[in-house]
Backbone as JSON, one array per atom type, in Angstrom:
{
  "sequence": "MMFDTHAHLADSRFKEDRDQVIKNAVQKGVSGIICVCSDFEELDVFCRLLEEYDFIYGAAGIHPHDASRYRELQPELYRALMQDKIVALGEIGLDYYYENSPRDVQKKAFRSQLVLAKQKNLPVIVHCREAMKDALSILQDEEIHRGVMHCFSGTENDMRICLDMGLYISLAGPVTFPRASKLQTIARLLPMERLLVETDSPYLAPQPVRGRRNEPSFVRYIIEKIASLREIPEGKLSQITSQNARRLFNLL",
  "N": [[65.59, -58.36, -27.92], [68.46, -57.59, -29.86], [71.82, -58.82, -30.47], [74.74, -57.81, -31.79], [77.52, -59.45, -32.65], [79.89, -58.77, -33.86], [81.36, -56.05, -35.09], [82.92, -53.42, -36.86], [83.13, -50.69, -35.7], [84.83, -48.55, -35.34], [85.9, -48.08, -37.75], [86.96, -46.1, -40.54], [84.97, -45.62, -42.41], [82.74, -45.01, -41.03], [83.13, -42.51, -40.14], [81.82, -40.02, -40.6], [79.24, -40.28, -39.57], [79.09, -41.83, -37.28], [78.02, -41.87, -34.59], [75.32, -41.56, -35.12], [74.81, -43.91, -36.5], [75.1, -45.74, -34.44], [73.0, -44.9, -32.83], [70.88, -45.54, -34.56], [71.04, -48.33, -34.44], [70.27, -48.86, -31.78], [67.64, -47.91, -31.86], [66.5, -49.79, -33.53], [66.5, -52.01, -31.97], [68.85, -53.19, -31.06], [70.79, -54.39, -28.47], [73.32, -54.92, -27.64], [76.73, -54.77, -28.66], [79.67, -56.06, -30.04], [82.52, -54.42, -30.52], [85.06, -54.55, -32.77], [88.52, -54.27, -32.89], [90.88, -54.26, -35.22], [92.51, -52.78, -36.71], [94.92, -50.79, -35.78], [95.29, -48.11, -36.1], [92.91, -47.05, -35.64], [92.58, -47.04, -32.96], [92.22, -45.04, -30.95], [89.64, -44.06, -31.46], [88.2, -46.41, -31.11], [88.65, -46.86, -28.33], [87.3, -44.65, -27.31], [84.65, -45.24, -28.0], [84.11, -47.45, -26.38], [84.17, -46.25, -23.91], [82.09, -44.37, -24.02], [79.66, -45.64, -24.62], [77.59, -47.78, -22.96], [76.67, -50.25, -23.79], [78.35, -51.19, -25.69], [80.98, -53.31, -26.25], [84.41, -54.48, -26.21], [86.79, -56.01, -28.49], [90.03, -57.04, -29.39], [92.7, -57.65, -31.64], [95.47, -58.92, -33.6], [95.1, -58.98, -36.92], [95.14, -61.62, -39.41], [95.98, -60.58, -41.88], [97.85, -58.72, -41.13], [99.89, -60.12, -39.97], [102.61, -60.24, -40.55], [103.56, -57.98, -39.41], [103.55, -58.4, -36.75], [105.25, -58.19, -34.42], [105.79, -55.45, -34.44], [103.23, -54.41, -34.02], [102.47, -55.32, -31.56], [102.73, -53.66, -29.12], [100.55, -51.88, -29.47], [98.43, -53.66, -29.5], [98.55, -54.64, -26.86], [97.98, -52.28, -25.51], [95.33, -51.88, -26.32], [94.13, -54.13, -25.18], [94.19, -53.49, -22.54], [92.01, -51.98, -21.95], [89.01, -51.42, -20.04], [86.63, -52.7, -20.82], [87.15, -54.87, -22.48], [86.32, -57.89, -23.92], [87.06, -60.05, -25.42], [89.62, -61.65, -27.43], [90.58, -60.81, -30.54], [89.9, -59.88, -34.02], [91.48, -62.88, -34.84], [93.54, -65.24, -36.62], [93.59, -67.16, -39.66], [94.13, -66.4, -43.09], [93.92, -67.51, -46.15], [93.04, -66.71, -48.54], [93.57, -64.05, -49.36], [96.22, -63.86, -48.47], [97.97, -61.85, -47.41], [100.0, -61.91, -45.64], [102.68, -64.26, -45.29], [101.89, -67.78, -45.07], [103.12, -69.33, -43.01], [103.92, -67.34, -41.27], [101.48, -66.24, -40.56], [100.4, -68.42, -39.14], [102.13, -68.56, -36.95], [101.66, -66.08, -35.67], [98.98, -66.42, -35.05], [99.03, -68.62, -33.25], [100.53, -67.44, -31.19], [98.81, -65.45, -30.26], [96.66, -66.97, -29.41], [97.77, -68.21, -27.2], [98.17, -65.92, -25.65], [95.51, -65.18, -25.23], [94.63, -67.26, -23.59], [96.22, -66.77, -21.37], [95.13, -64.38, -20.51], [92.6, -65.14, -19.99], [90.53, -64.9, -21.9], [87.93, -65.29, -24.32], [88.26, -66.25, -27.81], [88.01, -64.64, -31.01], [87.69, -65.9, -34.08], [89.07, -65.53, -37.24], [88.73, -67.03, -40.31], [89.55, -67.89, -43.45], [89.35, -69.8, -46.2], [91.07, -71.61, -44.99], [90.45, -73.56, -43.2], [91.17, -76.19, -42.34], [93.83, -75.94, -41.34], [93.41, -73.94, -39.42], [91.62, -75.13, -37.58], [93.2, -77.24, -36.74], [95.28, -75.89, -35.38], [93.82, -74.61, -33.36], [92.94, -76.86, -31.97], [95.41, -77.96, -31.19], [96.25, -75.99, -29.42], [94.39, -76.24, -27.51], [91.94, -74.79, -27.35], [88.87, -73.8, -26.14], [87.03, -71.86, -25.74], [85.43, -69.62, -27.61], [84.63, -68.11, -30.83], [83.77, -68.88, -34.15], [84.08, -66.61, -36.42], [81.93, -65.12, -38.82], [81.18, -67.54, -40.19], [82.08, -69.95, -42.66], [82.38, -72.55, -43.28], [82.12, -76.18, -43.79], [79.55, -78.7, -43.11], [80.83, -80.7, -41.68], [83.05, -79.29, -40.69], [81.68, -77.56, -39.0], [80.73, -79.38, -37.07], [83.12, -80.24, -35.92], [84.0, -77.85, -34.77], [81.94, -77.46, -32.9], [82.32, -79.7, -31.27], [84.65, -78.93, -30.07], [83.78, -77.01, -28.4], [83.25, -74.51, -29.35], [81.56, -71.52, -30.52], [79.4, -70.66, -33.29], [79.25, -68.11, -35.61], [77.0, -66.4, -37.65], [76.72, -64.36, -40.52], [75.98, -61.66, -42.84], [76.2, -63.12, -45.39], [74.58, -65.43, -45.08], [72.1, -64.67, -45.85], [72.12, -64.46, -48.56], [70.91, -65.29, -51.85], [72.06, -67.56, -53.13], [73.28, -68.99, -51.16], [73.1, -71.72, -50.26], [74.43, -73.84, -48.9], [75.38, -72.59, -46.59], [72.98, -71.83, -45.5], [71.95, -74.3, -44.88], [73.65, -74.97, -42.79], [72.75, -73.04, -40.99], [70.26, -74.06, -40.37], [70.9, -76.5, -39.14], [72.61, -76.01, -37.01], [73.08, -76.18, -33.51], [70.94, -74.38, -31.37], [71.95, -73.28, -29.01], [74.55, -72.66, -29.57], [74.69, -70.72, -31.45], [75.48, -67.6, -32.88], [74.98, -64.2, -34.0], [76.02, -61.72, -36.37], [77.11, -58.62, -37.88], [79.49, -57.83, -39.11], [80.06, -55.27, -39.8], [81.75, -52.55, -41.44], [81.3, -54.25, -43.55], [79.97, -56.82, -45.84], [77.08, -56.52, -46.19], [73.71, -57.59, -45.58], [71.32, -59.33, -47.74], [68.85, -57.72, -48.21], [69.87, -55.13, -48.15], [72.07, -55.17, -49.69], [75.17, -54.18, -51.09], [75.26, -51.74, -49.92], [76.84, -49.76, -47.33], [77.43, -51.67, -44.51], [75.83, -51.94, -41.27], [75.29, -52.08, -37.66], [72.47, -52.05, -37.13], [71.41, -53.52, -39.16], [71.55, -56.13, -38.46], [69.17, -57.22, -37.95], [68.14, -58.25, -40.31], [69.57, -60.54, -40.69], [68.84, -62.04, -38.48], [66.13, -62.27, -39.16], [66.26, -63.87, -41.5], [67.47, -66.29, -40.6], [65.63, -67.08, -38.65], [63.43, -67.56, -40.27], [64.41, -69.71, -41.79], [64.62, -71.62, -39.8], [62.11, -71.75, -38.92], [61.01, -70.42, -36.65], [59.93, -67.9, -34.25], [61.11, -64.56, -34.79], [61.67, -63.0, -32.54], [62.2, -64.89, -30.57], [64.55, -66.06, -31.56], [66.24, -63.84, -31.48], [66.37, -63.42, -28.72], [67.6, -65.82, -27.83], [70.09, -65.82, -29.22], [71.2, -63.48, -28.24], [71.45, -64.11, -25.52], [73.27, -66.2, -25.76], [75.52, -64.8, -26.71], [76.08, -63.15, -24.51], [76.72, -65.08, -22.66], [79.05, -66.31, -23.77], [80.83, -64.11, -23.85], [81.02, -63.45, -21.23], [79.13, -61.74, -19.99], [76.85, -61.97, -18.53]],
  "CA": [[66.7, -57.45, -28.19], [69.47, -58.25, -30.67], [73.22, -58.61, -30.09], [75.67, -57.9, -32.93], [78.76, -59.91, -32.01], [81.11, -58.4, -34.61], [81.21, -54.83, -35.9], [84.11, -52.56, -36.86], [82.54, -49.35, -35.59], [85.87, -47.52, -35.39], [86.32, -47.98, -39.15], [86.85, -44.74, -41.08], [83.75, -45.48, -43.19], [81.71, -44.48, -40.14], [83.65, -41.26, -39.59], [80.9, -38.88, -40.71], [77.94, -40.47, -38.91], [79.25, -42.98, -36.37], [77.08, -41.83, -33.47], [73.98, -41.78, -35.66], [74.74, -45.35, -36.8], [74.87, -46.41, -33.15], [71.62, -44.55, -32.45], [70.01, -46.36, -35.41], [71.05, -49.69, -33.92], [69.45, -48.89, -30.57], [66.25, -47.72, -32.27], [66.03, -51.03, -34.16], [66.43, -53.08, -30.99], [70.15, -53.79, -30.73], [71.09, -54.12, -27.06], [74.72, -55.18, -27.38], [77.61, -54.81, -29.83], [81.11, -56.26, -29.84], [83.29, -53.59, -31.44], [86.32, -55.26, -33.0], [89.63, -53.42, -33.32], [91.97, -54.99, -35.86], [93.33, -51.75, -37.33], [95.27, -50.02, -34.59], [95.19, -46.68, -36.39], [91.58, -46.67, -35.15], [92.53, -47.39, -31.55], [91.67, -43.96, -30.13], [88.18, -44.06, -31.66], [87.76, -47.65, -30.45], [88.63, -46.63, -26.88], [86.23, -43.68, -27.01], [83.35, -45.92, -28.1], [83.94, -48.29, -25.19], [83.93, -45.36, -22.77], [80.87, -43.57, -24.16], [78.44, -46.44, -24.79], [77.67, -48.89, -22.01], [76.29, -51.52, -24.42], [79.39, -51.56, -26.65], [82.11, -54.0, -25.62], [85.53, -54.5, -27.14], [87.69, -57.12, -28.79], [91.18, -56.56, -30.15], [93.64, -58.68, -32.05], [96.23, -58.66, -34.82], [94.46, -59.69, -38.02], [96.12, -62.36, -40.2], [96.56, -59.73, -42.92], [98.96, -57.95, -40.55], [100.74, -61.03, -39.19], [104.02, -59.91, -40.81], [103.89, -56.83, -38.56], [103.13, -58.8, -35.4], [106.1, -57.6, -33.37], [105.58, -54.0, -34.49], [101.89, -54.06, -33.55], [102.23, -55.84, -30.21], [102.44, -52.64, -28.11], [99.2, -51.37, -29.67], [97.51, -54.72, -29.05], [98.54, -54.65, -25.39], [97.26, -51.08, -25.08], [93.9, -52.14, -26.53], [93.66, -55.15, -24.24], [94.14, -52.91, -21.19], [90.73, -51.28, -21.75], [88.17, -52.08, -19.05], [85.5, -53.45, -21.38], [87.59, -55.88, -23.44], [85.69, -59.17, -23.58], [87.58, -61.13, -26.27], [90.82, -61.37, -28.22], [90.28, -61.1, -31.93], [89.83, -61.15, -34.66], [92.77, -63.49, -35.13], [93.33, -66.48, -37.37], [94.3, -67.44, -40.9], [93.46, -66.0, -44.32], [94.67, -68.01, -47.3], [92.44, -66.15, -49.75], [94.38, -62.89, -49.74], [97.62, -64.14, -48.14], [98.74, -60.62, -47.26], [101.18, -62.35, -44.91], [102.96, -65.67, -45.59], [101.12, -68.7, -44.24], [103.83, -69.72, -41.79], [103.91, -66.17, -40.39], [100.11, -66.19, -40.03], [100.24, -69.48, -38.15], [102.88, -68.19, -35.75], [100.93, -64.99, -35.0], [97.75, -67.02, -34.53], [99.37, -69.38, -32.04], [100.98, -66.52, -30.13], [97.65, -64.76, -29.69], [95.87, -67.96, -28.67], [98.44, -68.33, -25.9], [97.86, -64.69, -24.93], [94.1, -65.25, -24.82], [94.55, -68.16, -22.43], [96.84, -66.07, -20.23], [94.21, -63.32, -20.07], [91.3, -65.77, -19.77], [89.58, -64.29, -22.83], [87.55, -66.08, -25.5], [88.86, -65.76, -29.05], [87.19, -64.45, -32.2], [88.57, -66.5, -35.09], [88.9, -65.26, -38.67], [89.22, -68.17, -41.08], [89.12, -67.84, -44.85], [90.0, -70.83, -47.02], [92.17, -72.13, -44.18], [89.77, -74.21, -42.09], [91.91, -77.35, -41.83], [94.95, -75.47, -40.52], [92.89, -73.18, -38.28], [91.08, -76.07, -36.59], [94.34, -77.98, -36.19], [95.97, -75.03, -34.41], [92.91, -74.45, -32.22], [92.99, -78.12, -31.21], [96.74, -78.06, -30.57], [96.34, -75.03, -28.31], [93.32, -76.6, -26.57], [91.02, -73.65, -27.23], [87.49, -74.25, -25.97], [86.17, -70.68, -25.6], [85.61, -68.73, -28.74], [83.62, -68.11, -31.88], [84.2, -68.84, -35.55], [83.46, -65.4, -36.96], [81.48, -65.16, -40.22], [81.46, -68.94, -40.54], [81.89, -70.3, -44.07], [82.84, -73.92, -43.43], [81.21, -77.27, -44.13], [78.86, -79.31, -41.97], [81.84, -81.4, -40.88], [83.78, -78.25, -39.96], [80.78, -77.11, -37.93], [80.7, -80.39, -36.0], [84.42, -80.19, -35.23], [83.97, -76.64, -33.93], [81.02, -77.71, -31.79], [82.98, -80.66, -30.38], [85.69, -78.19, -29.34], [83.13, -76.08, -27.49], [83.2, -73.19, -29.96], [80.32, -71.0, -31.07], [79.42, -70.36, -34.72], [78.57, -66.84, -35.87], [76.54, -66.23, -39.02], [76.67, -62.95, -40.92], [75.19, -61.33, -44.02], [76.14, -64.13, -46.46], [73.51, -66.42, -44.91], [70.89, -64.13, -46.48], [72.27, -64.39, -50.02], [70.07, -66.3, -52.51], [72.78, -68.78, -53.53], [74.04, -69.5, -50.01], [72.36, -72.91, -49.79], [75.22, -74.61, -47.93], [75.39, -71.82, -45.35], [71.62, -71.89, -44.96], [71.83, -75.62, -44.25], [74.33, -74.81, -41.49], [71.85, -72.25, -40.13], [69.18, -74.95, -39.92], [71.42, -77.62, -38.36], [73.41, -75.56, -35.86], [72.35, -76.13, -32.23], [70.59, -73.0, -31.02], [72.75, -72.79, -27.9], [75.88, -72.3, -30.06], [74.52, -69.79, -32.57], [75.6, -66.15, -32.71], [74.77, -63.43, -35.23], [76.91, -60.56, -36.49], [77.05, -57.9, -39.16], [80.83, -57.55, -39.65], [80.02, -53.9, -40.34], [80.89, -52.08, -42.52], [81.37, -55.21, -44.66], [79.03, -57.93, -45.97], [75.68, -56.16, -45.93], [72.78, -58.66, -45.94], [70.66, -59.22, -49.04], [67.93, -56.59, -48.42], [70.61, -53.86, -48.28], [73.35, -55.55, -50.29], [75.79, -53.11, -51.85], [75.38, -50.57, -49.06], [77.69, -49.92, -46.15], [76.72, -52.41, -43.48], [75.83, -51.33, -39.94], [74.69, -52.99, -36.68], [71.01, -52.14, -37.19], [71.04, -54.49, -40.19], [71.58, -57.49, -37.91], [67.79, -57.72, -37.95], [67.9, -59.02, -41.53], [70.19, -61.85, -40.48], [67.89, -62.69, -37.57], [64.92, -62.57, -39.93], [66.52, -64.99, -42.41], [67.7, -67.53, -39.85], [64.35, -67.44, -38.03], [62.62, -68.13, -41.34], [64.97, -71.02, -42.12], [64.38, -72.54, -38.69], [60.67, -71.7, -38.66], [60.76, -69.98, -35.28], [59.73, -66.45, -34.2], [62.32, -63.74, -34.77], [61.92, -62.58, -31.17], [62.82, -66.01, -29.85], [65.93, -66.19, -32.03], [66.97, -62.69, -30.94], [66.6, -63.67, -27.29], [68.56, -66.91, -27.66], [71.42, -65.43, -29.68], [71.7, -62.48, -27.29], [71.87, -64.84, -24.32], [74.5, -66.92, -26.12], [76.61, -63.82, -26.76], [76.4, -62.72, -23.15], [77.37, -66.21, -22.0], [80.41, -66.46, -24.29], [81.67, -62.96, -23.53], [81.0, -63.26, -19.78], [78.36, -60.51, -19.74], [75.61, -62.31, -17.83]],
  "C": [[67.83, -58.22, -28.88], [70.88, -57.9, -30.21], [74.08, -58.87, -31.32], [77.05, -58.23, -32.38], [80.03, -59.53, -32.78], [80.83, -57.2, -35.5], [82.47, -53.98, -35.75], [83.66, -51.1, -36.82], [83.56, -48.23, -35.61], [86.38, -47.3, -36.81], [86.05, -46.57, -39.7], [85.59, -44.53, -41.92], [82.57, -45.01, -42.35], [82.07, -43.09, -39.62], [82.61, -40.14, -39.55], [79.63, -39.04, -39.88], [77.95, -41.6, -37.88], [78.2, -42.98, -35.25], [75.64, -42.04, -33.92], [73.77, -43.26, -36.0], [74.45, -46.13, -35.52], [73.45, -46.13, -32.66], [70.61, -45.37, -33.26], [69.9, -47.78, -34.87], [70.16, -49.82, -32.69], [67.97, -48.79, -30.93], [65.66, -48.98, -32.89], [66.06, -52.22, -33.22], [67.73, -53.79, -30.69], [70.53, -53.39, -29.31], [72.55, -54.38, -26.7], [75.5, -55.27, -28.68], [79.02, -55.12, -29.36], [81.81, -55.46, -30.92], [84.69, -54.19, -31.56], [87.37, -54.3, -33.54], [90.72, -54.31, -33.9], [92.84, -54.07, -36.71], [93.68, -50.76, -36.23], [95.41, -48.53, -34.85], [93.85, -46.14, -35.89], [91.47, -46.8, -33.63], [91.91, -46.3, -30.68], [90.15, -43.89, -30.25], [87.57, -45.27, -30.97], [87.63, -47.44, -28.94], [87.51, -45.67, -26.48], [84.86, -44.36, -27.03], [83.09, -46.77, -26.87], [83.6, -47.44, -23.97], [82.54, -44.72, -22.83], [79.58, -44.4, -24.18], [78.51, -47.69, -23.91], [77.32, -50.24, -22.62], [77.27, -51.94, -25.52], [80.59, -52.11, -25.89], [83.2, -54.2, -26.67], [86.22, -55.84, -27.31], [88.83, -56.55, -29.62], [92.1, -57.71, -30.47], [94.36, -58.26, -33.31], [95.7, -59.58, -35.92], [95.51, -60.47, -38.83], [96.72, -61.55, -41.35], [97.81, -59.01, -42.43], [99.94, -58.82, -39.77], [102.23, -60.72, -39.38], [104.5, -58.75, -39.94], [103.61, -57.14, -37.09], [103.95, -58.12, -34.31], [105.9, -56.09, -33.29], [104.26, -53.58, -33.84], [101.6, -54.51, -32.12], [101.95, -54.76, -29.17], [101.02, -52.07, -28.23], [98.16, -52.39, -29.23], [97.41, -54.72, -27.53], [97.81, -53.43, -24.84], [95.75, -51.3, -25.21], [93.36, -53.1, -25.48], [93.6, -54.65, -22.8], [92.82, -52.19, -20.92], [89.81, -52.11, -20.86], [87.14, -53.03, -19.65], [85.91, -54.42, -22.49], [87.04, -57.23, -23.01], [86.19, -60.33, -24.44], [88.86, -60.68, -26.95], [90.52, -61.77, -29.66], [89.96, -59.83, -32.71], [91.23, -61.61, -35.04], [92.52, -64.76, -35.94], [94.18, -66.59, -38.61], [93.46, -66.99, -42.09], [94.32, -66.41, -45.51], [94.08, -67.51, -48.62], [93.28, -64.98, -50.25], [95.87, -63.13, -49.53], [98.47, -62.87, -48.12], [100.0, -60.84, -46.43], [101.41, -63.82, -45.26], [102.25, -66.6, -44.6], [101.83, -69.07, -42.94], [103.86, -68.58, -40.78], [102.52, -66.01, -39.77], [99.92, -67.21, -38.91], [100.94, -69.12, -36.84], [102.16, -67.1, -34.97], [99.64, -65.51, -34.37], [98.02, -67.76, -33.24], [99.74, -68.46, -30.89], [99.79, -65.84, -29.46], [96.7, -65.72, -28.98], [96.46, -68.17, -27.28], [98.12, -67.11, -25.04], [96.42, -64.7, -24.41], [93.93, -66.15, -23.6], [95.13, -67.5, -21.19], [95.89, -65.03, -19.65], [92.8, -63.84, -19.82], [90.21, -65.11, -20.62], [89.19, -65.29, -23.91], [88.17, -65.46, -26.75], [87.79, -65.62, -30.15], [88.07, -64.83, -33.38], [88.13, -66.12, -36.5], [89.51, -66.42, -39.43], [88.67, -68.09, -42.49], [89.98, -68.77, -45.68], [91.21, -71.43, -46.3], [91.63, -72.98, -43.03], [90.58, -75.37, -41.49], [93.03, -76.91, -40.9], [94.45, -74.73, -39.28], [92.38, -74.12, -37.19], [92.2, -76.88, -35.95], [95.06, -77.18, -35.11], [95.1, -74.83, -33.17], [92.91, -75.7, -31.34], [94.32, -78.28, -30.49], [96.85, -77.18, -29.33], [95.23, -75.22, -27.28], [92.4, -75.41, -26.27], [89.59, -74.17, -27.18], [86.51, -73.09, -25.78], [86.43, -69.74, -26.77], [84.5, -68.88, -29.75], [84.31, -68.11, -33.24], [83.4, -67.73, -36.22], [83.12, -65.58, -38.44], [81.74, -66.54, -40.82], [81.15, -69.23, -42.01], [82.31, -71.74, -44.34], [81.74, -74.9, -43.8], [80.47, -77.76, -42.89], [79.85, -80.04, -41.07], [82.67, -80.41, -40.07], [82.97, -77.76, -38.77], [80.81, -78.09, -36.76], [82.01, -80.41, -35.22], [84.46, -78.99, -34.29], [83.09, -76.86, -32.7], [81.64, -78.68, -30.78], [84.06, -80.0, -29.54], [85.09, -77.21, -28.34], [82.96, -74.68, -28.05], [81.78, -72.82, -30.4], [80.51, -70.73, -32.57], [78.63, -69.08, -34.93], [78.24, -66.73, -37.36], [76.32, -64.75, -39.31], [75.83, -62.79, -42.19], [75.11, -62.4, -45.1], [75.04, -65.17, -46.31], [72.21, -65.96, -45.57], [70.95, -64.15, -48.0], [71.51, -65.54, -50.7], [70.78, -67.61, -52.81], [73.54, -69.44, -52.38], [73.39, -70.75, -49.42], [73.12, -73.7, -48.74], [75.23, -73.91, -46.57], [74.0, -71.84, -44.7], [71.33, -73.26, -44.34], [72.49, -75.61, -42.88], [73.4, -74.09, -40.52], [70.71, -73.1, -39.59], [69.68, -76.0, -38.93], [72.08, -77.21, -37.05], [72.58, -75.55, -34.58], [72.14, -74.69, -31.79], [71.5, -72.43, -29.94], [74.18, -72.41, -28.31], [75.84, -71.28, -31.19], [74.67, -68.34, -32.13], [75.31, -65.48, -34.05], [75.66, -62.19, -35.19], [76.67, -59.87, -37.81], [78.4, -57.84, -39.85], [80.86, -56.18, -40.32], [81.43, -53.31, -40.38], [80.83, -53.01, -43.74], [80.12, -56.1, -44.72], [77.58, -57.59, -45.62], [74.74, -57.28, -46.37], [71.96, -58.32, -47.18], [69.72, -58.02, -49.18], [68.62, -55.24, -48.6], [71.97, -54.11, -48.93], [73.88, -54.43, -51.2], [75.94, -51.83, -51.05], [76.42, -50.82, -47.97], [76.88, -50.62, -45.07], [76.79, -51.67, -42.14], [75.07, -52.23, -38.97], [73.17, -53.1, -36.75], [70.54, -53.18, -38.2], [71.13, -55.93, -39.7], [70.17, -58.08, -37.92], [67.49, -58.55, -39.19], [68.49, -60.43, -41.43], [69.31, -62.68, -39.54], [66.65, -63.15, -38.34], [65.12, -63.8, -40.81], [66.68, -66.3, -41.66], [66.41, -68.01, -39.19], [63.43, -68.09, -39.06], [63.1, -69.54, -41.7], [64.63, -72.06, -41.05], [62.9, -72.61, -38.29], [60.36, -71.44, -37.19], [60.55, -68.47, -35.29], [61.05, -65.7, -34.12], [62.67, -63.31, -33.34], [62.6, -63.66, -30.35], [64.27, -66.16, -30.25], [66.79, -65.04, -31.5], [67.33, -62.92, -29.48], [67.68, -64.73, -27.08], [69.96, -66.48, -28.07], [72.03, -64.35, -28.78], [72.21, -63.14, -26.02], [73.17, -65.61, -24.58], [75.7, -65.99, -26.12], [77.04, -63.41, -25.36], [77.08, -63.84, -22.36], [78.83, -66.34, -22.45], [81.32, -65.34, -23.8], [81.59, -62.56, -22.05], [80.3, -61.95, -19.4], [77.04, -60.78, -19.04], [75.58, -61.67, -16.44]]
}
């Protein structure tokens, strides 16, 4: 059974067929999903999903794109974190590619939420785009040892630093892309006990369905690719990554 550790199921792109998308995931063998709320306009839908589906768990955080609105969004974040099935704080972090918020503002919001995660004893889901050096420095400063680097895109050295900190590495659709040789090397080298898989639905559809809206059932293509790279059975990889997810998110 597969575990998708990062999906934005409350996203408006699922408005017309959300429940069918979830049904598709179950039919394809998905036994767990972390539904990530980073757009608080979707909070009511997010809360409904946690209530209605026993295999969907929640994570909430103020995305670096919205760091400039941190104070404004705090009440919504606290409301989200009050839900019974919240298992992580995120996605939070730094994004220097788009820079929708100034870098210093992103760093401040990131640190504040890392402190909050420690107070609530929650692992963190870290978004990092073209900001690895600063993100790792802040994580080390705040002594974060429970969390996952979401949709990892770093180097082998970055991977080793994350592993030394006790973090997990999550691989998404890009690992299936033909030119993703560096990421595929990471997939081969990463210790199995620290590997997670995710779709980041509705974004980043894997190669066999590239260009389509992504959904949790497509996590099987990511499993398929990594299993091929590591030359192990897909079922074994599914079992290990599911167990890893349940360990990190305290679902054992």
